[in-house]
PDB file with SEQRES, HELIX, SHEET and CRYST1 records, atoms N, CA, C and O in Angstrom:
SEQRES   1 A   86  UNK UNK UNK UNK UNK UNK UNK UNK UNK UNK UNK UNK UNK          
SEQRES   2 A   86  UNK UNK UNK UNK UNK UNK UNK UNK UNK UNK UNK UNK UNK          
SEQRES   3 A   86  UNK UNK UNK UNK UNK UNK UNK UNK UNK UNK UNK UNK UNK          
SEQRES   4 A   86  UNK UNK UNK UNK UNK UNK UNK UNK UNK UNK UNK UNK UNK          
SEQRES   5 A   86  UNK UNK UNK UNK UNK UNK UNK UNK UNK UNK UNK UNK UNK          
SEQRES   6 A   86  UNK UNK UNK UNK UNK UNK UNK UNK UNK UNK UNK UNK UNK          
SEQRES   7 A   86  UNK UNK UNK UNK UNK UNK UNK UNK                              
HELIX    1 AA1 UNK A    7  UNK A   10  5                                   4    
HELIX    2 AA2 UNK A   13  UNK A   20  1                                   8    
HELIX    3 AA3 UNK A   24  UNK A   29  1                                   6    
HELIX    4 AA4 UNK A   58  UNK A   61  1                                   4    
HELIX    5 AA5 UNK A   76  UNK A   85  1                                  10    
SHEET    1 AA1 3 UNK A  36  UNK A  39  0                                        
SHEET    2 AA1 3 UNK A  45  UNK A  51 -1                                        
SHEET    3 AA1 3 UNK A  71  UNK A  74 -1                                        
CRYST1    1.000    1.000    1.000  90.00  90.00  90.00 P 1           1          
ATOM      1  N   UNK A   1     -16.796  -0.551 -28.854  1.00  0.00           N  
ATOM      2  CA  UNK A   1     -15.714  -0.060 -28.037  1.00  0.00           C  
ATOM      3  C   UNK A   1     -15.982  -0.437 -26.581  1.00  0.00           C  
ATOM      4  O   UNK A   1     -17.058  -0.170 -26.046  1.00  0.00           O  
ATOM      5  N   UNK A   2     -14.984  -1.063 -25.949  1.00  0.00           N  
ATOM      6  CA  UNK A   2     -15.126  -1.485 -24.563  1.00  0.00           C  
ATOM      7  C   UNK A   2     -14.949  -0.299 -23.621  1.00  0.00           C  
ATOM      8  O   UNK A   2     -14.117   0.575 -23.866  1.00  0.00           O  
ATOM      9  N   UNK A   3     -15.737  -0.271 -22.536  1.00  0.00           N  
ATOM     10  CA  UNK A   3     -15.556   0.834 -21.579  1.00  0.00           C  
ATOM     11  C   UNK A   3     -14.206   0.723 -20.873  1.00  0.00           C  
ATOM     12  O   UNK A   3     -13.690  -0.374 -20.662  1.00  0.00           O  
ATOM     13  N   UNK A   4     -13.652   1.862 -20.516  1.00  0.00           N  
ATOM     14  CA  UNK A   4     -12.382   1.875 -19.786  1.00  0.00           C  
ATOM     15  C   UNK A   4     -12.599   1.383 -18.371  1.00  0.00           C  
ATOM     16  O   UNK A   4     -13.585   1.735 -17.724  1.00  0.00           O  
ATOM     17  N   UNK A   5     -11.683   0.576 -17.899  1.00  0.00           N  
ATOM     18  CA  UNK A   5     -11.721   0.138 -16.511  1.00  0.00           C  
ATOM     19  C   UNK A   5     -11.237   1.263 -15.615  1.00  0.00           C  
ATOM     20  O   UNK A   5     -10.419   2.081 -16.035  1.00  0.00           O  
ATOM     21  N   UNK A   6     -11.732   1.313 -14.385  1.00  0.00           N  
ATOM     22  CA  UNK A   6     -11.188   2.306 -13.451  1.00  0.00           C  
ATOM     23  C   UNK A   6      -9.687   2.080 -13.269  1.00  0.00           C  
ATOM     24  O   UNK A   6      -9.198   0.962 -13.429  1.00  0.00           O  
ATOM     25  N   UNK A   7      -8.973   3.132 -12.938  1.00  0.00           N  
ATOM     26  CA  UNK A   7      -7.509   3.048 -12.800  1.00  0.00           C  
ATOM     27  C   UNK A   7      -7.095   1.950 -11.832  1.00  0.00           C  
ATOM     28  O   UNK A   7      -6.106   1.261 -12.080  1.00  0.00           O  
ATOM     29  N   UNK A   8      -7.828   1.768 -10.730  1.00  0.00           N  
ATOM     30  CA  UNK A   8      -7.440   0.756  -9.752  1.00  0.00           C  
ATOM     31  C   UNK A   8      -7.563  -0.659 -10.301  1.00  0.00           C  
ATOM     32  O   UNK A   8      -6.912  -1.565  -9.782  1.00  0.00           O  
ATOM     33  N   UNK A   9      -8.371  -0.879 -11.326  1.00  0.00           N  
ATOM     34  CA  UNK A   9      -8.478  -2.199 -11.928  1.00  0.00           C  
ATOM     35  C   UNK A   9      -7.449  -2.400 -13.043  1.00  0.00           C  
ATOM     36  O   UNK A   9      -7.374  -3.478 -13.633  1.00  0.00           O  
ATOM     37  N   UNK A  10      -6.661  -1.370 -13.330  1.00  0.00           N  
ATOM     38  CA  UNK A  10      -5.610  -1.487 -14.343  1.00  0.00           C  
ATOM     39  C   UNK A  10      -4.221  -1.547 -13.716  1.00  0.00           C  
ATOM     40  O   UNK A  10      -3.220  -1.388 -14.414  1.00  0.00           O  
ATOM     41  N   UNK A  11      -4.151  -1.774 -12.413  1.00  0.00           N  
ATOM     42  CA  UNK A  11      -2.844  -1.883 -11.762  1.00  0.00           C  
ATOM     43  C   UNK A  11      -2.049  -3.019 -12.377  1.00  0.00           C  
ATOM     44  O   UNK A  11      -2.608  -4.065 -12.709  1.00  0.00           O  
ATOM     45  N   UNK A  12      -0.769  -2.822 -12.530  1.00  0.00           N  
ATOM     46  CA  UNK A  12       0.101  -3.840 -13.112  1.00  0.00           C  
ATOM     47  C   UNK A  12       0.261  -5.015 -12.149  1.00  0.00           C  
ATOM     48  O   UNK A  12      -0.023  -4.905 -10.956  1.00  0.00           O  
ATOM     49  N   UNK A  13       0.716  -6.124 -12.689  1.00  0.00           N  
ATOM     50  CA  UNK A  13       0.984  -7.309 -11.877  1.00  0.00           C  
ATOM     51  C   UNK A  13       1.984  -7.007 -10.759  1.00  0.00           C  
ATOM     52  O   UNK A  13       1.747  -7.405  -9.618  1.00  0.00           O  
ATOM     53  N   UNK A  14       3.096  -6.315 -11.044  1.00  0.00           N  
ATOM     54  CA  UNK A  14       4.017  -5.964  -9.960  1.00  0.00           C  
ATOM     55  C   UNK A  14       3.374  -5.076  -8.889  1.00  0.00           C  
ATOM     56  O   UNK A  14       3.689  -5.210  -7.706  1.00  0.00           O  
ATOM     57  N   UNK A  15       2.482  -4.177  -9.294  1.00  0.00           N  
ATOM     58  CA  UNK A  15       1.810  -3.323  -8.323  1.00  0.00           C  
ATOM     59  C   UNK A  15       0.877  -4.127  -7.421  1.00  0.00           C  
ATOM     60  O   UNK A  15       0.839  -3.912  -6.209  1.00  0.00           O  
ATOM     61  N   UNK A  16       0.127  -5.052  -8.017  1.00  0.00           N  
ATOM     62  CA  UNK A  16      -0.745  -5.902  -7.211  1.00  0.00           C  
ATOM     63  C   UNK A  16       0.062  -6.770  -6.258  1.00  0.00           C  
ATOM     64  O   UNK A  16      -0.333  -6.970  -5.109  1.00  0.00           O  
ATOM     65  N   UNK A  17       1.189  -7.286  -6.732  1.00  0.00           N  
ATOM     66  CA  UNK A  17       2.064  -8.093  -5.878  1.00  0.00           C  
ATOM     67  C   UNK A  17       2.563  -7.257  -4.702  1.00  0.00           C  
ATOM     68  O   UNK A  17       2.594  -7.729  -3.566  1.00  0.00           O  
ATOM     69  N   UNK A  18       2.950  -6.027  -4.978  1.00  0.00           N  
ATOM     70  CA  UNK A  18       3.425  -5.136  -3.918  1.00  0.00           C  
ATOM     71  C   UNK A  18       2.318  -4.856  -2.907  1.00  0.00           C  
ATOM     72  O   UNK A  18       2.567  -4.828  -1.702  1.00  0.00           O  
ATOM     73  N   UNK A  19       1.122  -4.654  -3.386  1.00  0.00           N  
ATOM     74  CA  UNK A  19      -0.018  -4.396  -2.522  1.00  0.00           C  
ATOM     75  C   UNK A  19      -0.292  -5.580  -1.587  1.00  0.00           C  
ATOM     76  O   UNK A  19      -0.666  -5.394  -0.429  1.00  0.00           O  
ATOM     77  N   UNK A  20      -0.103  -6.795  -2.103  1.00  0.00           N  
ATOM     78  CA  UNK A  20      -0.344  -8.012  -1.322  1.00  0.00           C  
ATOM     79  C   UNK A  20       0.891  -8.490  -0.554  1.00  0.00           C  
ATOM     80  O   UNK A  20       0.814  -9.447   0.217  1.00  0.00           O  
ATOM     81  N   UNK A  21       2.020  -7.827  -0.766  1.00  0.00           N  
ATOM     82  CA  UNK A  21       3.290  -8.204  -0.120  1.00  0.00           C  
ATOM     83  C   UNK A  21       3.727  -9.622  -0.502  1.00  0.00           C  
ATOM     84  O   UNK A  21       4.162 -10.407   0.340  1.00  0.00           O  
ATOM     85  N   UNK A  22       3.597  -9.925  -1.806  1.00  0.00           N  
ATOM     86  CA  UNK A  22       4.062 -11.210  -2.326  1.00  0.00           C  
ATOM     87  C   UNK A  22       4.908 -10.941  -3.568  1.00  0.00           C  
ATOM     88  O   UNK A  22       4.935  -9.823  -4.081  1.00  0.00           O  
ATOM     89  N   UNK A  23       5.588 -11.960  -4.035  1.00  0.00           N  
ATOM     90  CA  UNK A  23       6.430 -11.800  -5.221  1.00  0.00           C  
ATOM     91  C   UNK A  23       5.564 -11.755  -6.490  1.00  0.00           C  
ATOM     92  O   UNK A  23       4.400 -12.157  -6.478  1.00  0.00           O  
ATOM     93  N   UNK A  24       6.145 -11.269  -7.558  1.00  0.00           N  
ATOM     94  CA  UNK A  24       5.443 -11.233  -8.840  1.00  0.00           C  
ATOM     95  C   UNK A  24       5.146 -12.658  -9.291  1.00  0.00           C  
ATOM     96  O   UNK A  24       4.080 -12.920  -9.848  1.00  0.00           O  
ATOM     97  N   UNK A  25       6.072 -13.575  -9.059  1.00  0.00           N  
ATOM     98  CA  UNK A  25       5.839 -14.984  -9.418  1.00  0.00           C  
ATOM     99  C   UNK A  25       4.639 -15.547  -8.666  1.00  0.00           C  
ATOM    100  O   UNK A  25       3.813 -16.250  -9.247  1.00  0.00           O  
ATOM    101  N   UNK A  26       4.544 -15.238  -7.375  1.00  0.00           N  
ATOM    102  CA  UNK A  26       3.378 -15.681  -6.604  1.00  0.00           C  
ATOM    103  C   UNK A  26       2.107 -15.031  -7.137  1.00  0.00           C  
ATOM    104  O   UNK A  26       1.064 -15.680  -7.224  1.00  0.00           O  
ATOM    105  N   UNK A  27       2.191 -13.763  -7.492  1.00  0.00           N  
ATOM    106  CA  UNK A  27       1.029 -13.050  -8.018  1.00  0.00           C  
ATOM    107  C   UNK A  27       0.535 -13.695  -9.304  1.00  0.00           C  
ATOM    108  O   UNK A  27      -0.672 -13.772  -9.534  1.00  0.00           O  
ATOM    109  N   UNK A  28       1.451 -14.157 -10.140  1.00  0.00           N  
ATOM    110  CA  UNK A  28       1.075 -14.823 -11.392  1.00  0.00           C  
ATOM    111  C   UNK A  28       0.275 -16.092 -11.132  1.00  0.00           C  
ATOM    112  O   UNK A  28      -0.567 -16.473 -11.946  1.00  0.00           O  
ATOM    113  N   UNK A  29       0.530 -16.742 -10.011  1.00  0.00           N  
ATOM    114  CA  UNK A  29      -0.148 -17.995  -9.674  1.00  0.00           C  
ATOM    115  C   UNK A  29      -1.441 -17.784  -8.894  1.00  0.00           C  
ATOM    116  O   UNK A  29      -2.277 -18.685  -8.824  1.00  0.00           O  
ATOM    117  N   UNK A  30      -1.609 -16.612  -8.314  1.00  0.00           N  
ATOM    118  CA  UNK A  30      -2.738 -16.355  -7.434  1.00  0.00           C  
ATOM    119  C   UNK A  30      -4.056 -16.289  -8.209  1.00  0.00           C  
ATOM    120  O   UNK A  30      -4.173 -15.591  -9.216  1.00  0.00           O  
ATOM    121  N   UNK A  31      -5.032 -17.028  -7.712  1.00  0.00           N  
ATOM    122  CA  UNK A  31      -6.386 -16.974  -8.269  1.00  0.00           C  
ATOM    123  C   UNK A  31      -7.182 -15.987  -7.415  1.00  0.00           C  
ATOM    124  O   UNK A  31      -7.284 -16.146  -6.198  1.00  0.00           O  
ATOM    125  N   UNK A  32      -7.738 -14.980  -8.059  1.00  0.00           N  
ATOM    126  CA  UNK A  32      -8.442 -13.926  -7.332  1.00  0.00           C  
ATOM    127  C   UNK A  32      -9.417 -13.209  -8.259  1.00  0.00           C  
ATOM    128  O   UNK A  32      -9.327 -13.316  -9.482  1.00  0.00           O  
ATOM    129  N   UNK A  33     -10.341 -12.481  -7.659  1.00  0.00           N  
ATOM    130  CA  UNK A  33     -11.233 -11.610  -8.417  1.00  0.00           C  
ATOM    131  C   UNK A  33     -10.569 -10.239  -8.539  1.00  0.00           C  
ATOM    132  O   UNK A  33      -9.627  -9.945  -7.803  1.00  0.00           O  
ATOM    133  N   UNK A  34     -11.042  -9.405  -9.451  1.00  0.00           N  
ATOM    134  CA  UNK A  34     -10.436  -8.071  -9.610  1.00  0.00           C  
ATOM    135  C   UNK A  34     -10.562  -7.224  -8.343  1.00  0.00           C  
ATOM    136  O   UNK A  34     -11.452  -7.433  -7.519  1.00  0.00           O  
ATOM    137  N   UNK A  35      -9.666  -6.283  -8.217  1.00  0.00           N  
ATOM    138  CA  UNK A  35      -9.706  -5.304  -7.141  1.00  0.00           C  
ATOM    139  C   UNK A  35     -10.988  -4.480  -7.304  1.00  0.00           C  
ATOM    140  O   UNK A  35     -11.284  -4.000  -8.398  1.00  0.00           O  
ATOM    141  N   UNK A  36     -11.736  -4.320  -6.229  1.00  0.00           N  
ATOM    142  CA  UNK A  36     -12.994  -3.570  -6.264  1.00  0.00           C  
ATOM    143  C   UNK A  36     -12.973  -2.458  -5.233  1.00  0.00           C  
ATOM    144  O   UNK A  36     -12.304  -2.558  -4.205  1.00  0.00           O  
ATOM    145  N   UNK A  37     -13.707  -1.407  -5.519  1.00  0.00           N  
ATOM    146  CA  UNK A  37     -13.807  -0.265  -4.608  1.00  0.00           C  
ATOM    147  C   UNK A  37     -14.972  -0.473  -3.643  1.00  0.00           C  
ATOM    148  O   UNK A  37     -16.025  -0.987  -4.021  1.00  0.00           O  
ATOM    149  N   UNK A  38     -14.766  -0.068  -2.400  1.00  0.00           N  
ATOM    150  CA  UNK A  38     -15.835   0.013  -1.409  1.00  0.00           C  
ATOM    151  C   UNK A  38     -16.292   1.465  -1.397  1.00  0.00           C  
ATOM    152  O   UNK A  38     -15.463   2.375  -1.367  1.00  0.00           O  
ATOM    153  N   UNK A  39     -17.585   1.686  -1.419  1.00  0.00           N  
ATOM    154  CA  UNK A  39     -18.106   3.056  -1.494  1.00  0.00           C  
ATOM    155  C   UNK A  39     -19.119   3.319  -0.378  1.00  0.00           C  
ATOM    156  O   UNK A  39     -19.840   2.419   0.053  1.00  0.00           O  
ATOM    157  N   UNK A  40     -19.154   4.555   0.074  1.00  0.00           N  
ATOM    158  CA  UNK A  40     -20.156   4.939   1.065  1.00  0.00           C  
ATOM    159  C   UNK A  40     -21.456   5.309   0.339  1.00  0.00           C  
ATOM    160  O   UNK A  40     -21.540   5.185  -0.883  1.00  0.00           O  
ATOM    161  N   UNK A  41     -22.449   5.754   1.075  1.00  0.00           N  
ATOM    162  CA  UNK A  41     -23.760   6.059   0.485  1.00  0.00           C  
ATOM    163  C   UNK A  41     -23.716   7.240  -0.492  1.00  0.00           C  
ATOM    164  O   UNK A  41     -24.653   7.427  -1.268  1.00  0.00           O  
ATOM    165  N   UNK A  42     -22.646   8.035  -0.465  1.00  0.00           N  
ATOM    166  CA  UNK A  42     -22.485   9.158  -1.397  1.00  0.00           C  
ATOM    167  C   UNK A  42     -21.687   8.774  -2.648  1.00  0.00           C  
ATOM    168  O   UNK A  42     -21.498   9.589  -3.550  1.00  0.00           O  
ATOM    169  N   UNK A  43     -21.230   7.537  -2.686  1.00  0.00           N  
ATOM    170  CA  UNK A  43     -20.445   7.079  -3.823  1.00  0.00           C  
ATOM    171  C   UNK A  43     -18.957   7.317  -3.698  1.00  0.00           C  
ATOM    172  O   UNK A  43     -18.200   7.023  -4.623  1.00  0.00           O  
ATOM    173  N   UNK A  44     -18.525   7.852  -2.555  1.00  0.00           N  
ATOM    174  CA  UNK A  44     -17.099   8.096  -2.321  1.00  0.00           C  
ATOM    175  C   UNK A  44     -16.387   6.782  -2.026  1.00  0.00           C  
ATOM    176  O   UNK A  44     -16.923   5.923  -1.325  1.00  0.00           O  
ATOM    177  N   UNK A  45     -15.192   6.629  -2.555  1.00  0.00           N  
ATOM    178  CA  UNK A  45     -14.403   5.423  -2.284  1.00  0.00           C  
ATOM    179  C   UNK A  45     -13.855   5.497  -0.864  1.00  0.00           C  
ATOM    180  O   UNK A  45     -13.182   6.458  -0.492  1.00  0.00           O  
ATOM    181  N   UNK A  46     -14.153   4.471  -0.082  1.00  0.00           N  
ATOM    182  CA  UNK A  46     -13.707   4.415   1.312  1.00  0.00           C  
ATOM    183  C   UNK A  46     -12.638   3.345   1.533  1.00  0.00           C  
ATOM    184  O   UNK A  46     -12.034   3.281   2.604  1.00  0.00           O  
ATOM    185  N   UNK A  47     -12.409   2.519   0.536  1.00  0.00           N  
ATOM    186  CA  UNK A  47     -11.417   1.452   0.629  1.00  0.00           C  
ATOM    187  C   UNK A  47     -11.510   0.573  -0.603  1.00  0.00           C  
ATOM    188  O   UNK A  47     -12.281   0.840  -1.525  1.00  0.00           O  
ATOM    189  N   UNK A  48     -10.718  -0.467  -0.599  1.00  0.00           N  
ATOM    190  CA  UNK A  48     -10.703  -1.424  -1.702  1.00  0.00           C  
ATOM    191  C   UNK A  48     -10.643  -2.831  -1.131  1.00  0.00           C  
ATOM    192  O   UNK A  48     -10.217  -3.037   0.006  1.00  0.00           O  
ATOM    193  N   UNK A  49     -11.072  -3.791  -1.930  1.00  0.00           N  
ATOM    194  CA  UNK A  49     -10.961  -5.188  -1.504  1.00  0.00           C  
ATOM    195  C   UNK A  49     -10.730  -6.095  -2.712  1.00  0.00           C  
ATOM    196  O   UNK A  49     -11.035  -5.745  -3.852  1.00  0.00           O  
ATOM    197  N   UNK A  50     -10.184  -7.267  -2.420  1.00  0.00           N  
ATOM    198  CA  UNK A  50      -9.946  -8.283  -3.437  1.00  0.00           C  
ATOM    199  C   UNK A  50     -10.303  -9.630  -2.817  1.00  0.00           C  
ATOM    200  O   UNK A  50      -9.835  -9.962  -1.728  1.00  0.00           O  
ATOM    201  N   UNK A  51     -11.127 -10.397  -3.508  1.00  0.00           N  
ATOM    202  CA  UNK A  51     -11.481 -11.740  -3.065  1.00  0.00           C  
ATOM    203  C   UNK A  51     -10.422 -12.713  -3.570  1.00  0.00           C  
ATOM    204  O   UNK A  51     -10.043 -12.689  -4.741  1.00  0.00           O  
ATOM    205  N   UNK A  52      -9.952 -13.568  -2.665  1.00  0.00           N  
ATOM    206  CA  UNK A  52      -8.935 -14.571  -2.981  1.00  0.00           C  
ATOM    207  C   UNK A  52      -9.619 -15.931  -3.059  1.00  0.00           C  
ATOM    208  O   UNK A  52     -10.426 -16.264  -2.191  1.00  0.00           O  
ATOM    209  N   UNK A  53      -9.315 -16.707  -4.065  1.00  0.00           N  
ATOM    210  CA  UNK A  53      -9.906 -18.029  -4.212  1.00  0.00           C  
ATOM    211  C   UNK A  53      -9.357 -18.997  -3.169  1.00  0.00           C  
ATOM    212  O   UNK A  53      -8.177 -18.953  -2.822  1.00  0.00           O  
ATOM    213  N   UNK A  54     -10.222 -19.861  -2.681  1.00  0.00           N  
ATOM    214  CA  UNK A  54      -9.799 -20.908  -1.748  1.00  0.00           C  
ATOM    215  C   UNK A  54      -9.041 -22.012  -2.481  1.00  0.00           C  
ATOM    216  O   UNK A  54      -8.476 -22.904  -1.846  1.00  0.00           O  
ATOM    217  N   UNK A  55      -9.027 -21.958  -3.791  1.00  0.00           N  
ATOM    218  CA  UNK A  55      -8.364 -22.987  -4.599  1.00  0.00           C  
ATOM    219  C   UNK A  55      -6.907 -22.678  -4.893  1.00  0.00           C  
ATOM    220  O   UNK A  55      -6.322 -23.249  -5.813  1.00  0.00           O  
ATOM    221  N   UNK A  56      -6.322 -21.781  -4.120  1.00  0.00           N  
ATOM    222  CA  UNK A  56      -4.901 -21.477  -4.251  1.00  0.00           C  
ATOM    223  C   UNK A  56      -4.077 -22.457  -3.429  1.00  0.00           C  
ATOM    224  O   UNK A  56      -4.580 -23.121  -2.523  1.00  0.00           O  
ATOM    225  N   UNK A  57      -2.808 -22.525  -3.770  1.00  0.00           N  
ATOM    226  CA  UNK A  57      -1.851 -23.339  -3.026  1.00  0.00           C  
ATOM    227  C   UNK A  57      -1.795 -22.844  -1.581  1.00  0.00           C  
ATOM    228  O   UNK A  57      -1.774 -21.636  -1.343  1.00  0.00           O  
ATOM    229  N   UNK A  58      -1.771 -23.758  -0.621  1.00  0.00           N  
ATOM    230  CA  UNK A  58      -1.749 -23.380   0.800  1.00  0.00           C  
ATOM    231  C   UNK A  58      -0.513 -22.562   1.156  1.00  0.00           C  
ATOM    232  O   UNK A  58      -0.583 -21.672   2.004  1.00  0.00           O  
ATOM    233  N   UNK A  59       0.610 -22.855   0.521  1.00  0.00           N  
ATOM    234  CA  UNK A  59       1.834 -22.084   0.757  1.00  0.00           C  
ATOM    235  C   UNK A  59       1.622 -20.629   0.363  1.00  0.00           C  
ATOM    236  O   UNK A  59       2.065 -19.719   1.063  1.00  0.00           O  
ATOM    237  N   UNK A  60       0.949 -20.416  -0.749  1.00  0.00           N  
ATOM    238  CA  UNK A  60       0.670 -19.062  -1.219  1.00  0.00           C  
ATOM    239  C   UNK A  60      -0.358 -18.376  -0.317  1.00  0.00           C  
ATOM    240  O   UNK A  60      -0.184 -17.208   0.031  1.00  0.00           O  
ATOM    241  N   UNK A  61      -1.402 -19.068   0.057  1.00  0.00           N  
ATOM    242  CA  UNK A  61      -2.410 -18.483   0.941  1.00  0.00           C  
ATOM    243  C   UNK A  61      -1.812 -18.046   2.275  1.00  0.00           C  
ATOM    244  O   UNK A  61      -2.245 -17.050   2.855  1.00  0.00           O  
ATOM    245  N   UNK A  62      -0.824 -18.786   2.760  1.00  0.00           N  
ATOM    246  CA  UNK A  62      -0.192 -18.455   4.042  1.00  0.00           C  
ATOM    247  C   UNK A  62       0.539 -17.111   3.992  1.00  0.00           C  
ATOM    248  O   UNK A  62       0.793 -16.509   5.035  1.00  0.00           O  
ATOM    249  N   UNK A  63       0.875 -16.644   2.809  1.00  0.00           N  
ATOM    250  CA  UNK A  63       1.599 -15.374   2.656  1.00  0.00           C  
ATOM    251  C   UNK A  63       0.677 -14.161   2.621  1.00  0.00           C  
ATOM    252  O   UNK A  63       1.144 -13.024   2.695  1.00  0.00           O  
ATOM    253  N   UNK A  64      -0.628 -14.396   2.510  1.00  0.00           N  
ATOM    254  CA  UNK A  64      -1.575 -13.309   2.293  1.00  0.00           C  
ATOM    255  C   UNK A  64      -2.432 -13.100   3.534  1.00  0.00           C  
ATOM    256  O   UNK A  64      -2.908 -14.059   4.141  1.00  0.00           O  
ATOM    257  N   UNK A  65      -2.621 -11.850   3.899  1.00  0.00           N  
ATOM    258  CA  UNK A  65      -3.408 -11.491   5.079  1.00  0.00           C  
ATOM    259  C   UNK A  65      -4.863 -11.249   4.666  1.00  0.00           C  
ATOM    260  O   UNK A  65      -5.250 -10.120   4.365  1.00  0.00           O  
ATOM    261  N   UNK A  66      -5.654 -12.306   4.654  1.00  0.00           N  
ATOM    262  CA  UNK A  66      -7.062 -12.201   4.265  1.00  0.00           C  
ATOM    263  C   UNK A  66      -7.949 -12.473   5.476  1.00  0.00           C  
ATOM    264  O   UNK A  66      -7.496 -13.024   6.479  1.00  0.00           O  
ATOM    265  N   UNK A  67      -9.217 -12.080   5.369  1.00  0.00           N  
ATOM    266  CA  UNK A  67     -10.145 -12.299   6.473  1.00  0.00           C  
ATOM    267  C   UNK A  67     -10.837 -13.660   6.324  1.00  0.00           C  
ATOM    268  O   UNK A  67     -10.478 -14.450   5.451  1.00  0.00           O  
ATOM    269  N   UNK A  68     -11.824 -13.927   7.177  1.00  0.00           N  
ATOM    270  CA  UNK A  68     -12.492 -15.232   7.147  1.00  0.00           C  
ATOM    271  C   UNK A  68     -13.352 -15.446   5.899  1.00  0.00           C  
ATOM    272  O   UNK A  68     -13.842 -16.551   5.666  1.00  0.00           O  
ATOM    273  N   UNK A  69     -13.534 -14.405   5.106  1.00  0.00           N  
ATOM    274  CA  UNK A  69     -14.253 -14.519   3.833  1.00  0.00           C  
ATOM    275  C   UNK A  69     -13.287 -14.557   2.644  1.00  0.00           C  
ATOM    276  O   UNK A  69     -13.706 -14.407   1.496  1.00  0.00           O  
ATOM    277  N   UNK A  70     -11.997 -14.757   2.921  1.00  0.00           N  
ATOM    278  CA  UNK A  70     -10.941 -14.760   1.898  1.00  0.00           C  
ATOM    279  C   UNK A  70     -10.913 -13.432   1.137  1.00  0.00           C  
ATOM    280  O   UNK A  70     -10.737 -13.401  -0.081  1.00  0.00           O  
ATOM    281  N   UNK A  71     -11.087 -12.352   1.873  1.00  0.00           N  
ATOM    282  CA  UNK A  71     -11.063 -11.012   1.307  1.00  0.00           C  
ATOM    283  C   UNK A  71      -9.891 -10.245   1.906  1.00  0.00           C  
ATOM    284  O   UNK A  71      -9.674 -10.260   3.118  1.00  0.00           O  
ATOM    285  N   UNK A  72      -9.146  -9.578   1.040  1.00  0.00           N  
ATOM    286  CA  UNK A  72      -8.057  -8.708   1.481  1.00  0.00           C  
ATOM    287  C   UNK A  72      -8.550  -7.279   1.309  1.00  0.00           C  
ATOM    288  O   UNK A  72      -9.080  -6.921   0.258  1.00  0.00           O  
ATOM    289  N   UNK A  73      -8.375  -6.472   2.334  1.00  0.00           N  
ATOM    290  CA  UNK A  73      -8.843  -5.079   2.295  1.00  0.00           C  
ATOM    291  C   UNK A  73      -7.649  -4.126   2.263  1.00  0.00           C  
ATOM    292  O   UNK A  73      -6.604  -4.387   2.859  1.00  0.00           O  
ATOM    293  N   UNK A  74      -7.836  -3.017   1.550  1.00  0.00           N  
ATOM    294  CA  UNK A  74      -6.766  -2.033   1.377  1.00  0.00           C  
ATOM    295  C   UNK A  74      -7.320  -0.633   1.612  1.00  0.00           C  
ATOM    296  O   UNK A  74      -8.492  -0.364   1.348  1.00  0.00           O  
ATOM    297  N   UNK A  75      -6.469   0.246   2.107  1.00  0.00           N  
ATOM    298  CA  UNK A  75      -6.859   1.648   2.248  1.00  0.00           C  
ATOM    299  C   UNK A  75      -6.797   2.316   0.875  1.00  0.00           C  
ATOM    300  O   UNK A  75      -6.061   1.869  -0.004  1.00  0.00           O  
ATOM    301  N   UNK A  76      -7.564   3.378   0.697  1.00  0.00           N  
ATOM    302  CA  UNK A  76      -7.460   4.108  -0.569  1.00  0.00           C  
ATOM    303  C   UNK A  76      -6.034   4.606  -0.814  1.00  0.00           C  
ATOM    304  O   UNK A  76      -5.549   4.566  -1.944  1.00  0.00           O  
ATOM    305  N   UNK A  77      -5.366   5.070   0.234  1.00  0.00           N  
ATOM    306  CA  UNK A  77      -4.010   5.607   0.084  1.00  0.00           C  
ATOM    307  C   UNK A  77      -3.037   4.554  -0.452  1.00  0.00           C  
ATOM    308  O   UNK A  77      -2.199   4.857  -1.301  1.00  0.00           O  
ATOM    309  N   UNK A  78      -3.148   3.323   0.041  1.00  0.00           N  
ATOM    310  CA  UNK A  78      -2.243   2.256  -0.409  1.00  0.00           C  
ATOM    311  C   UNK A  78      -2.417   1.980  -1.895  1.00  0.00           C  
ATOM    312  O   UNK A  78      -1.438   1.769  -2.612  1.00  0.00           O  
ATOM    313  N   UNK A  79      -3.655   1.982  -2.352  1.00  0.00           N  
ATOM    314  CA  UNK A  79      -3.935   1.707  -3.770  1.00  0.00           C  
ATOM    315  C   UNK A  79      -3.564   2.909  -4.633  1.00  0.00           C  
ATOM    316  O   UNK A  79      -2.915   2.748  -5.667  1.00  0.00           O  
ATOM    317  N   UNK A  80      -3.967   4.108  -4.224  1.00  0.00           N  
ATOM    318  CA  UNK A  80      -3.669   5.302  -5.019  1.00  0.00           C  
ATOM    319  C   UNK A  80      -2.165   5.497  -5.196  1.00  0.00           C  
ATOM    320  O   UNK A  80      -1.704   5.891  -6.267  1.00  0.00           O  
ATOM    321  N   UNK A  81      -1.418   5.220  -4.152  1.00  0.00           N  
ATOM    322  CA  UNK A  81       0.038   5.379  -4.215  1.00  0.00           C  
ATOM    323  C   UNK A  81       0.638   4.514  -5.321  1.00  0.00           C  
ATOM    324  O   UNK A  81       1.593   4.924  -5.981  1.00  0.00           O  
ATOM    325  N   UNK A  82       0.084   3.322  -5.524  1.00  0.00           N  
ATOM    326  CA  UNK A  82       0.614   2.418  -6.538  1.00  0.00           C  
ATOM    327  C   UNK A  82       0.287   2.868  -7.946  1.00  0.00           C  
ATOM    328  O   UNK A  82       1.127   2.735  -8.837  1.00  0.00           O  
ATOM    329  N   UNK A  83      -0.911   3.399  -8.179  1.00  0.00           N  
ATOM    330  CA  UNK A  83      -1.167   3.797  -9.566  1.00  0.00           C  
ATOM    331  C   UNK A  83      -0.679   5.175  -9.891  1.00  0.00           C  
ATOM    332  O   UNK A  83      -0.631   5.548 -11.063  1.00  0.00           O  
ATOM    333  N   UNK A  84      -0.315   5.945  -8.898  1.00  0.00           N  
ATOM    334  CA  UNK A  84       0.369   7.210  -9.156  1.00  0.00           C  
ATOM    335  C   UNK A  84       1.828   6.951  -9.550  1.00  0.00           C  
ATOM    336  O   UNK A  84       2.403   7.685 -10.354  1.00  0.00           O  
ATOM    337  N   UNK A  85       2.420   5.890  -8.969  1.00  0.00           N  
ATOM    338  CA  UNK A  85       3.828   5.550  -9.245  1.00  0.00           C  
ATOM    339  C   UNK A  85       4.016   5.021 -10.663  1.00  0.00           C  
ATOM    340  O   UNK A  85       5.096   5.167 -11.234  1.00  0.00           O  
ATOM    341  N   UNK A  86       2.980   4.408 -11.240  1.00  0.00           N  
ATOM    342  CA  UNK A  86       3.139   3.788 -12.566  1.00  0.00           C  
ATOM    343  C   UNK A  86       2.459   4.567 -13.630  1.00  0.00           C  
ATOM    344  O   UNK A  86       2.498   4.182 -14.798  1.00  0.00           O  
TER     345      UNK A  86                                                      
END                                                                             
């Protein structure tokens, strides 16, 4: 039996697209690693991040607000709001 993924890693494709402010079609094409939680020394979630591949189409990359490490960061509230809605 496979372990259950955390709720934030089970977000639907439309939810991830909404989080990134891109269309579902763009989300289908996006190469990325799973959404991961950032935790403090007590294990509390302080935020989330997603690594975006540099091998994406430049047009698609231009739509995404990532840092110099191709990482997009999200507040806990932004992510929680999406999985509460679905």
